[in-house]
Every structure is written in C-alpha cells, then in structure tokens.
N, C-alpha and C positions, 0 to 999 in steps of 0.2 A: 411763195417758194417759186413758184414760176417766173415772178417779177424779178427779185431778186439775184434768180439762178441765171435769167436771161441778160442780166446786166453785166454780172461778171463774164461769162461767154461773148456780149460784146466786147466789153474789155482787154477780154485775153485774145479776141482777132483784130482789134484797134492796135494792139501790142501798149497798152497802156501797163497792162501784170505780165507777167513774162509768163508763156506759152507751155513751161514746163508744168508737172503736177506737182499739188501740193497737199498733203497727204496730213492730214491730222492723225497726232500719234493715238492709238486704239478706237482707231476709226467704226469699228462693229462696237464697241461697247458706249462709245458717245451715242452711234447710231441709235441704240436700242434705249439709248437713256433720253433722247427726241424726243423718238415716238410713244415710250412709253409715259411722257411726262405731258405729248399732245393730246395723248385718249385720257389722261387722269383730267388734263385742266379743261379739254372738253365737257367731260362729263360733269365736273363740278360746274359750270357754266350751266348748265340746266340744275341741277340737284342741288346747291351749294344755303338751304336752307332759304329759299326767299320766298317775298308775297309776290301776289301777282302782278303791280305796279311798281315794285323795288329791281329795278336791274340794274342798278348800279354793281355789283358784286360780278353780276354773271357780265357785265359789257367788261370787266377788270381780267377776269378767265379768257374771255376770246380773246382778247389782245396780247394776252401772253402766248397764245396758242401760235397767235397770228406772227409774233414775235419769233418766239422759237420755229417756226415753219420756214422767217423770213432767213434767219441766220443757218439753219439746216441746207435751204438754196444754195449759200453760197458756200458749204463746205462740201456740200455734194458735186458743185461745178469745179471748184477747185481744185478735185483730185484727178480731173479730166485732163489729156496733155491738148495744145492748142488743134494736129490733125483730128480729133474726133468731137472738135467741138460744134460742126456740122450736123452733127447726128443728135451731141446732147440738144440743140436747139432745136430740132425737128421733135426730139421726144420730149422737151418741155414746151411745147408747143400743142403737143397731143395732150399733155396733162392740163394746158387750159383749155381745152375745147371738152373735156370730161369734166372737170369743174363747173362750167357753164351749163354741160348738162345738167349735173345736180341740183346746180340752182334754179334750176327750170322744173325738177320735181317738186323742191319745197317751195319756190312759188306756184304750182299748178300753171305752168308755163309751155304748152307745148312744142311753141316753137323755139324757147331756148333748149328743150330737150333737143329737140332734132337738130337744130344746126349744133349743138355742142357736141353730140353724138357725130355728125359728120367731120366735125374738126378735127376730134379725138382719134377716131377711125382712120381716118386718112392720114393722119402725122403717126400713127401706130405702123401701120403699111410703108408709108413713108422711111420710117427709122429703120424697119426690119430690110426694106429692098437695100437703102444705104452701107448696113452692117453686114448683109451679106457680100456686098460689092467692097464692101474693103475688109472683108475677109476676118469681122471680130465675131 
C-alpha cells in the first residue's frame, strides 16, 4: 500500500496524473471488501491445511494480500486531491515506519522496532501538524 500509494502521489505531484480526486463508486463497500479479503487471505496463509514444509499455498495467499494492498494503495491515494498530497505522503511515510516496526517484532530485532517506531511516530506528528495548519 505504501509503495503504490507513494507512486500515485508522486505521479499526481509531477502532473502525469490529473490532480483532481478520483473516487471509486461505492468506496466504503469496496474498502470493506478489500479489508475483509485481506484478513481472510492472511488467515488462510497460515491455516490452509499445509504441511510444515509445504509453503506453496501460503505463499499464494500472501501474494494475494500483497496484490490487494497494492490496489488499495492506488484507490486510497487517487481519492485525494493534489493540494493534500504532502499530507498523504507524510501519512504513507508513517505507515512504512509502523510496518518496519512490526517486521522488527516478527524478527525479534530491536533496532527495527525502535527505528520503525521513530519513523512512524514522527510521520504521524508531522501529518497532524500539517492537517492543523491546513485546517483539515
């Protein structure tokens, strides 16, 4: 989500994509469907009747979650106008920090946990300051 959302934001700021917001019809339903699908495929990636060394089916489900998250990143950022792109980029940056922190928890790596938390929290603080400054 972070990568594809940042790419769309970059293309909007560059002028390749029109900066006006483009909203998917029935956006809330589509968003709910995406999150339910990602949760279901994420759960199936661990519990889909696999043996210990048979990871092929789990990898397929993880790739499906990755694809759905990438498409959701495009859909989420396309709905934001060009004037609010710096705020969305700051928010996406904070999401990348929090995902790094979660990866650090999974790998038991304290450096990833701390650095991801710093990036995530500083990105959220910057996003909040920008929203207050822009009256959003």
